[in-house]
C-alpha positions in Angstrom: 39.2 133.3 62.7 40.8 134.2 65.9 40.6 137.5 67.7 44.0 138.4 67.1 43.0 138.3 63.6 39.5 140.2 64.4 41.8 143.3 66.1 44.3 143.2 62.9 41.3 144.4 60.8 39.8 147.1 63.3 43.4 148.3 63.2 43.3 148.8 59.7 40.3 149.7 58.8 39.6 153.0 60.7 37.7 155.8 59.6 39.2 159.0 57.5 38.4 162.5 58.0 36.6 162.6 55.4 34.5 159.6 56.9 35.4 157.1 54.4 37.3 153.5 55.4 41.2 154.1 55.1 41.6 150.0 54.5 38.6 149.4 52.1 40.5 152.5 50.1 44.2 151.4 50.4 43.9 148.0 50.0 41.3 147.4 47.4 40.6 151.2 46.0 37.2 151.1 47.4 35.5 154.1 48.8 33.2 152.8 51.1 31.6 154.4 54.7 33.1 153.6 57.9 31.8 151.5 59.3 32.7 149.2 56.3 31.7 145.6 56.4 35.2 144.1 57.9 34.8 146.2 60.5 31.4 145.6 60.9 32.0 142.0 60.8 35.6 142.4 63.3 33.6 144.4 65.7 30.6 141.7 66.4 33.2 139.1 66.5 35.3 140.8 69.2 32.1 141.4 71.0 31.4 137.6 70.8 34.6 136.8 72.6 34.8 139.2 75.1 31.5 137.8 76.2 32.7 134.2 75.8 35.5 135.4 77.7 33.0 136.9 80.4 30.6 134.3 80.8 33.7 132.0 81.6 33.4 129.8 78.1 37.4 130.4 77.8 40.1 130.1 80.3 
């Protein structure tokens, strides 16, 4: 999985005014509270990639 894909997931899985995930409702007709599993995973992946770059692991 690339950082670009994680960014795409984060761009779609956003909180709605009622606190539910917009992406889960739109894609799977599933009412799930935000942050959903996909948003949590993408946030963790994004943080790992940023830490890796900060520590000089990816040029």
